[in-house]
N, C-alpha and C positions, 0 to 999 in steps of 0.2 A: 631669715638671715640677719645675723647681729654681726655689726661692724664695730670695731674696738679702737680703731687707730684713727687720729684726727691728723690729716696732712698739714704740715708746718709750712709757715710763711706762704700761705696759699695767695692771698690777693697780692703779694710782691711778686710771686711767680707767675701769676696771670698777667700781671701788668708788663713784665719784662718780655714774657714769651708768647703774648697774645699774636694770633695771626696777622700778618700784614697785607694778606692777600686772599684769594678764594681758592677753594679745594686745596688746603694745605694739609700736610702729613706732619705729624708730631708722633716722636718715638718717646714713650714713657718706660724708660730703660730699666727701671727698679719699680714695677708698677704695685706691688703689694696688694692690698686690698681694693686698690683702684680709685683712693681718694682725689688725687690730683685729676686723674683722668675724667671720673665724673663731672668735676667742676668745669674742667675745659670743654667737654662735650655738651655740657647743658648750656654754658654760656656763649659758645661759639658753633652755630648749628651747621656750618660748611666744613668744619674741621675733622679729620679723621685721625685716629690713633692706633699705632702699634704698640701693644703693651707686653713687656718682657719680663719674665720672673723664673728663677730657677726652683722656686718651691711650689710643686702641684697643688699642694692643699690651700696655700694662700691664693693662687691663681684661680682656683675654683670659686673663692668668694668673690674675686674681681668678676669673673665671668656672670655670675649670678646678678651682681651689683649692677653691671653695665650691659645686661641682655636686652635692654629695652632700646639701645642706641644700634641694634642690628650690625649691617654691614659696615658700620662706621668705625668699628673696631676690630682690630686684628690681633690674635694672641700667639705668642711664641713662648715656648716652654725652654727654659735654658738659662745659662750665664749671659749676661748682656755683652761681655767681651766676645763671645763666640757669636752671637747674633751680629754683631757688627763685622767681625771677621769674615764671615760667610752671609754677607747681607743678601736677603732673598730677591732675585731677580723680578719677582713679581710686584715688588713694592717700588714706587718712586722714590727718589733720594728725599730723606727727611728735611722738612724747613725748620724744623726745631725739635731739639732733644732735651729732654729732663732726665737728669740722674741724681735720684734721692739716696744719698749713702747711708741713711738711717735704718736701723732694724725695725721693723713694725712692731707695734704692741701687742699685734697678733701672736708673734712668737713668744713673747713672754707670759702672755695671759691665756693662749689657746693650744699652743703646740704640743706642751708636755716633753719638751726635748732638753729642759734643763738650762735654759737662757737665763734664768733667774734663780738666786739663792733663797727666794721667798717662797717657802714650800719645800716639798722633797720629790725631785724627779730624777730621772735617769740623766747622766752625763753625756748628752749627745752633742748638741750644739750645732749640728748640720742644718744648713740651709736646704741643701740637696741630700735628701736621704737614700738616694739611689747608689751613692758611692763615697769614698773618702774615709778619713780617719775621724772617729768621735773624739770629743774632750776627754773621755775615760781613757781611750786607747793612747792618746797623746800624754797623759798623766803618767801612764804606766810604762812608757818607752823611753822617754826623754832623759838623758843624763842630767843630773844636777844643774851642772854649769849652764846647758842649753835651756833648762827650764827657767832659771833665774834670768837669763838673758831674754826670753821670751816675755817674762812678766814685765821687765824693765822697758825693752825697746817697744812693746805694743801697748803699753798703758802707763809707763812712767812710774810703775810701783817702786817706791822707795825702800821697802822691806822686801823686795824680790829674793834676795839670797836667803833670809830667815824663812821666808815661805816656801821656797824651792827645798830647802834642807829638810823641813819638816815633813813635806810631802813625801820626799824619798824615803825618810824614816818610817812613816806611817804606811805606805804602800808595801814595805816589806812584811807587815802584818796581813795584808790582803788587799785586793784591787779597791781602788777609789772610784765607785760607780755611781754615787748619788750627789745631788747638790748640796744636801744638808751635811753630808761627811766632808766635801770640800770647804764648805764655809766654816764649819766648826775648826777644821785643821788651820785655816787662814787666821781665825780670831786667836787661837792659841799661840800661833806664830809671832803675832805683832805686839808692840806695847799696849799696855791699858790706855794711854793716851789716844793711841790710833784706834782702838776699838771704841772709844766714847766719842769719836770725831763725828763731823757732820754727815759723812757719808759712810755706809756700811763697810767694814774692813776689807770685805771680800768683792767689792764693787770692781776694782781694778783688776783683779785675777780673773774674775769672770769676762771681763771686756777682753783681756789679753788673750785668754783661751778661745773666746768666739772669733776673734780677728784671725788667729792662728788656723784654727779648723776650717774656715771659710776663706781663707787667703784674702782677706779684705785690702790689705795695703799691697800685697804682691800682685794682684789683679788690677790695681787701680790705674797704674800707668798705661797699661795696655787696653783698658777700657777707654780711657779719655783719648788716645791716639786713635782708636778704631772711631769712636763716635765722631771726633773731628773730620777724619777722613771721609767718612760717608756723607756728612752733612752738606747740604746744598749751599754753594756759596751765597753770601748775603744771608744765610741761616743762624740761627741763635742756638747757643748751648748753655744750659743752666745746670749747675751742679750745686746741691745742698749737702754740705758736711756736718758732722756733729761732734768731732773731737780734733784737737789740734794735729795729730799725726796725719789724719787723711787730708784735712784743710791745707797742710803744708805741702803735701804732693800736689794738690790741685793748684795751690797758688804758685808753685814753681813751673807747673805745665803751662799754666796761662802766660805767665811772664817770659818764658820761653817762645812761646807761639806769638807774642806781642813784639819780639825783637826784630830789628830791621835785618839782621843776619843770625840764623839759627845753625850755621855750619859748626862743627866740632872745633874748640880752640885749636890753633895751630894748622888749620887746614891749609894747603897751599892755594886751592882755588874755592871761591865762593860757587857752591853749586845750587843754593836757594834763591839766587838772583837778587839778594839782598832786599826782599820784600817780605814784610810781615804777613802772617797767616790770620791773624785774629784782630779785632779792636776789642778793648776792655771797656764793658758798659757799667760795671761796678767795681770801682777802683778800690774800695776796702773791703767790699762783701756787704750784704744786706742782712742784718740781724732782727730777730723778732721784736716787735713792741712789748712794752711792759703789760700791756693788755693780754697780748697773745701768751706771754711767760705765765701769768696769773691764771689764765684760762686753761693752758695746757703745759703744765711743767716740763714735759719731755722735750719741748721746743727750746729750752733755755740756751743750749749751746749750738743751736743751729746757725749756719752762714750760708747764704746765697751767693754764689758767684756767677756773672754772666758775661759771655763773649759773642761777638758777631763774627762770622768767618768772612775773611776777605777774598782768600786764594785757596786753590787745591794746591796739592802736593807738588804738581808740575808747575806751578807759578802762574796757572791760569785763571783770570777773574771768574 
């Protein structure tokens, strides 16, 4: 078994999410190859983990990696949002939840689904290959304006309109189905100065498509709400984000749950009883050390935010 992904902010995550009692349950809501799970299970022998992932192929890697822990690990195949929405009655409420929003290096290096422009693969980008729309299908059907908006809104691509315009022109000649074809189009669409910048000019385009294909931003609020709902009062929720768009959603959610009143503005009656749902444990978020960034460059933009749940929705401690 070859593992290619290094879990980010590992020591910081273990410090904040370490068990505070015996026989605790942790949900690793985006388990990937199981790096965080392996570390937690190894260090805390009384801990049990429920590992969730929508990608069956990467979950198979995690199962092989964690098989030595036996019944201490429970696996769920599907989206974490669905897992929390229909939380299994056979499991106790989790004492800790970790949500790592990053895409594993496994998908870039092993999946052959077009997550990267390095090489030439089919433009798929789906984490769940059992359904949904591929990146190639999305490129083939979106109107030019919608495509430009997608590139801008999901990745802050400054040349979104130029890129979208050329994609629409090129797809009239034939379907854009490979990563090499898309990367070439983007390179032609942007100015020379952008082509020679610090990052590959297609980086943001690929990010925007991946986010759209997998609904990464549209699922996030529901995922956070579901996780906090099932979390045991007194339990901790940790979220690792990797770009400003998703971190903004996480930050707004945490701030809202930390308010003394979370009722909608203008509500005639306070129904949340004026009591905050969480305490914030990481005021500005935790970022990787220079040593970690040097050893593991994909960790560069990572940020860990942790809260401790105070109340259930009904206002009960």
